[in-house]
N, C-alpha and C positions, 0 to 999 in steps of 0.2 A: 503494498499499500502506499501511495505518493503522501508523504505528509510537509505540511509550512517548514517545521523545524525536524534535527535529526535528535535537540535536547534543547526544551524550557527549563529553565531556573526559575524559580519563583523566590523573589528573593532578594534584595541587590546592596540588603551588607557587607557588614565587612566577609562572611562566610565565602556568601552566595559570587560576592564579585569577585573573591579570591578562584572559584572553581572557572569562573570566565577567562578569568586569565590564565589559566593553567589550561585549560583546555585548546587555546589558541593553537598550539601546532599540529592538531589534529584539521584533517579533513573532515569537519562534521559543520551542519548549519546551526548553530547554537543561539539559542534566545533568552535576553534575560530582561524578568519583567520586575519593575519596583515602582513602587507609590508615589513616594515623594523625590521630588528632581534633587542634583547634586547642591549644595552649600556653596554660597561664593565664598571666593580666596579672601575672608576677612581675617584681621588680625589676629594672634592669637589671645587666649583670654586666659587671665588666671582660676579662669573655672575652667578651662577644657578638661573634658573626662579622657581619662587615659583608659590600655589597656595593657595587661603582662604579658609579655611573649618571653617563652620558653628559646634554650639557644635554638631547639629540635626544629620552632618557628622560624627562628632565623635562617636559619639552614635552607628550610624551604620557600620564603622570600627571596633568598637570593638566588635560588634556581628558578624563579618566576620574574626574576629582572626588576625585583619590586623593594628590595633593601638597599639598591643603589641609589634611587629616586629617593627617599628618606634623607640621605645626609647625614654628617654626624652632629648634626643639631636636633633630629628629629625622633632620637630614642635613646633615653638614658642608660647606660650599662650599670646592671645589677652586679656585683664583685665580691659579694660575701651577701649572706643570711644570717640571721640571729633568731634563734628560736628560744622562747620561754615561757616557763610557765609563773601569773604573777604571784607572788607570795610562796612560790619554792624552790626549792635548790638547784632542777632542773634547767636544763639551756644543752642548748647543740649550736654550734657553728659550720658553715658552709661557706667554701671558698675558692673561688673560679681557678685559682695557682692549682689547689690541689686535683682538680677535674683536669686544668691541661687547657684550659681555655679562658678568651680575653672576659670573657661575664656568662655568670651562669644564665642571666637571661636580660631582658631589656622593658624598658618600662616606654609605652608608646602613645603619645596621644593622638585620640581618635583621630582628628583633624588632618594630623600630620601622613597619617595612614591612609585617609580621606583623599588625601590630594596624591600621595602616591600611587594609591591604584585609579584616580579616574584616567590619569592620559595613558596607562596602560592596557583599560577597556578600551580608551580612543585610536589603540595602537592597535587592536585584534581585530584582521580582516573578518573575520569569521563571526563574531559574535555583532544583532544586535540588540540594540539596548533599546526598549522599550518605557517609554516612560516620560511623565506620571503615568499609572495605568493599573486599574486597580483590578483584581480578580474576582469576579462572581461565581462562579464555578466551576467544578471538575470533574471530568466524566473518563472513564476508564475503561477501552473494548481488549479486543483479543490482541488488534493488531495496530493500535494509536492510541492516545489518552488526548482529550480534547480540553482545552483550558477556554473559557468565556471570561473575556476582559470588557473592563469601560477604559478608555483613555480619560483624562481629565478625570474632572465628574467631583462631586464631593466623596471625600475617602475618608470622614473622620471618623468613622466607625469599623478603620481601619483593614477591610479587604480581608487580602492572604497573604499585602506583602510587609517587606520590610521598612523602618522607619528611616531610611535612605544612608548613607556613606557615613555619618556617624555614631552611626549605632554597630560597636561592634561584635554585640552577637556573644559578650563574655560576661566577666565581672562589670557588676555596675552598672550594664547597659539593655536591663528590661526595659523590652521593647514600648517604644511610647506611640502616642497614635499620628497617623503623618498628618499634615498640613494638610486645611481645606483648601479645594482645588476650583478655580472659577468656571471653568469652560465644562459644557456637558456634551458627551459625543455617546453615542450609540454603539449599542453591544457591536463584542466582534467574536470570533471564534481563531481559534488554532491548534494546531493540532501538531503531535509532536512525537515519534517512537519512545521519549524517556522524559518524565518531569520529573525533575529534582527541586523538593521542597528545604527551602533554606529561610522560612517566611518565619523562624524565631517560635520562642516558647509556646505563642498563642496561634499555630500554626491554621492556618482556614484548610491548606491541601489535606492535612494529616486528618482532619475533623471529616473531608468530603471525603477521603476514602473510608472513614470508620474504623482508624487505626485505636485503637484505647490506648491510654496511658495510665500509668502508676503513679500517685503523689504524695511522697513523704513531705509531712510538713515539719521545720526544722523547731517549727513556733519560735523564728527566731525574722528581725527584720533588718537588711543592712545599711547603715547610713554611709552616703559616700560623698566626700570634700577632700581640699586640698588647705595642706597648711603649710605655713613656712615657720622654723624653729630657729632658735639663735645659734644653734651649733650648727657646722655643714654635715649635712647625710651621708659624704664622701661614697655614695654608693651603697648603703647596706641597705639593705632590705629586713624591716621587723615584721617576726610573727608571734607574736606576745597573748597568749590563751587567757583568760581572764575569768572571775565566776559567772559573768555577764554573757559570754563569748568569744570568739577570738576576736584581735585587736591586728590590723597590717598596715604599716607606714611604705611605702614605695618609693623610692629616691625617682624623682625629676628634676625639668632643669630649671636653672632659676633656685635651686636649692629649695624648690620647694618639695612635699611628699604628697603622693597620691595615698589617704586615708579611708579603706573597709573597715567600718566598725558594727561587729556584728550583735547583737543586743533584742531583748525580751519586747515583742512591739509597743507594750504600754510605756516605756520608758521611750519610744523613739520621738513620738510626737513631741515632748518635756522638752527632748534637745536639741529639735528642729525650733521650737517658740522661743529658745534661750538667744539674749543679745551676746554680741562676739565674746566680749571678754567672759562672761557666764560657759558657754558654749566652750571656751580654749580650757579655761579651769577643769571643767568635769574632765574633760580629754585627756588632759595633763596629768588628773587623779588616774586616771583610768593606766595610761602608759608610763607615766615616770618623768626623771629628769635625764634621760642620755642623750638625746638632742637639746638639753637646756629650756628654755622656757619658749611655750609655742606664744608667735607673734601675731601671727595672720591667718585667718580663716577666711574662704570660699563661699559658694552657696554650695549647702546642703541637702541633699534628695536624699531617698529611702524606698526598696525596695523589699518584698517577702520572701523570702529564702527556703528554698523547698527543691528535695533530689527528685528529679523526672526522671521515669524512666516507659519506655515505648514497647507495645507488646509485638509491635512487625517495624520493623530498623527496613524492609522493602515488601513491596506486591509487584506484581508484573508492570511494565511502565510506570514503576516510581520510585523512588530514593528517599530515605529523609536524610537530612545530614544538619549538621550545628546542633541548635540549643530546639528544633524542631524534633531531633532524634532523642535528646538527651539533654539536663541541666543538671548542676553539681553546686554544693555549695562554694563561694568562693575562699575556703581557705585555700591555701596553697596558689589561688591564679591560675590555676588548670583549666577553666569552661572556655576557652577563646583556643586556647591549643588544643583541647581534644576537635575543635570542630575543623581547624584547621587540617587536623590529620586524617580530619572525612574526605576533605578536599583532595589531598595527594592523591591517600589508596584508591576514592572514586576516580580521580582523574588517572591511572597508571590502571585499573582494572576497564576501565574503558577505552581506553589506548588501545592496549594489549586486544579487547573483543574488537574493535574497530579492524586492525590489523588480518583479525582472522576471518573477517566476514562475517563476523557473528552481529544476531540482533544488537543491539543496547539496551533494548528495554527490554529484551526475553530475563523471564526469572532466575535462570541457570545461569544467567552473566551476574545477573545483582547478587546470588547468592554467592561468589566468591569475595565480592564486594563485604559482604558481612559477616564470613566466617573470618578475614580477615581483622575487620575492626572489633569483632566481637571480644578480644582477652585486653584492648587496651582501655574500651571503655569499661568493661568489667575492675579493672586495677584501679584506675581512676576513679570509678565509683565509689569503689572501697574504700579504698586511700581514704579521699576525701572526708565521707561517710562514717568513717572508723574515728579518724580524727576528733573530728564536731563529737561523736558520742563521749569517747572516752575524756574527754577532755573536760566536757560539760556535766561530768560527774565528781563530786566533791568526797565520796569515799574514802577515809582515810588508806586501808589498803591498796585501792586501785591510785588514787593518788602519788603513794610512795611508789609503788610499781613504774608506773609512768612516765615518774622523774628518774626513775634510775634507767629505763630505757631513753629519756633523752639525751643522758650521761654516754649511756652503750652507743648512739649513736654517733656521739660529739669524739668518742676516745676508741670505741671498733674500727676500723679502716674500711673491710666488708660492707659491714651495717652503712658506712656512707656513702659506700659508693652503689650499692643497691637503691639509697635516697637521692642520690644527685643525678642517677640517670632516669629512674620516674621523675625528678619536677623537672628534667631538663629535655624531657620529649624524645629522650634516648635509649629506651628499653623497651625492647622487642624486636621485630623485624620490622624493617622501616621501609618504607616506600621510595622509590627512584629520588621521585624531588627532596625529601630530608635527606637522603646521601648525596647531594652538589650535582647529581644526574638528572640528564633531560627525560622525558618520555620517551 
């Protein structure tokens, strides 16, 4: 059956856009549907949100020629990670030198990553960027999938697409509602051999396919902001476990730190309502004086935290990636990196299927993707979920054992190497893009 596209990617956030660039070398007709037009190249803001990239994610972006577009100012290296349990003796330190790399990871502002992806998408000749367009329906048949969309129009209800390049589909990037568009155009239907759902945690495509989700509520809310401290962060990231939830400080440019503070929901509204001085005092009390006094705080936002798993990652003619397929707790900053590895593996599976002359939307082809991604998804979800649960329990025996565990990681090289490989995105079987190789 002749289709309008070989592949339709629904959702043009960071994950969907990265897949569009990854598929550039393949002789395929690719469409990328996005609800919100790219933001203008405005000056950076103190409040710019950011995403934590693992070392493995840098490799993927290097392979896609995205990393070189970021430039030296677009990514702040994480050279050390300090993990501690507030009020207890345990701690662990991870160092880039021990891992034999220049940085364990990087903190990249969403704006900078979006601006690096934008020209890469524009240079992708086999990709049609369909934007602004809101997906209304998706129907899956034996030989093709049909996507009904409305170009322009009022997209306030979210449709099925993402909220633009500013959405990292990762830590602190809960999908926001797309902006209202003015013009209204009639519905149109496009056909494809394969639909890729990259439309976030509230995926319309997933719902239209009838794929069930299992949501485990952490009864925590992430408060996200940027702060400046009187002492330089020296490219150190801090993961501090407290009795109210994990508190992460990630180094950013201009001596800012991106803060992800996980809290019980009933305490978040109070913190959001505090003036700057009182909020900084509350944050200081939780974090301590390791960075000196906190001097400035930016805009504060919050989103609920949950572990989400889907009953099926694929159907014939459909594959879910990124937050449409899984969400994890932001502890350890693994969410977006997990989605980017989805991209690298799916691009390789589709590349191999195309060269072999196989139907890209065939269930047997997509099963190879699921089999490859299963172990990594399970490892990261188990790792992040375990951290939250172990450090949320203050029973004295468990508290003592977990602090011994932290010290063991710090002092026992094999344990430290295993943790480094997992957190750097280098564990298990790596796709070609994550090894610096072309498809």
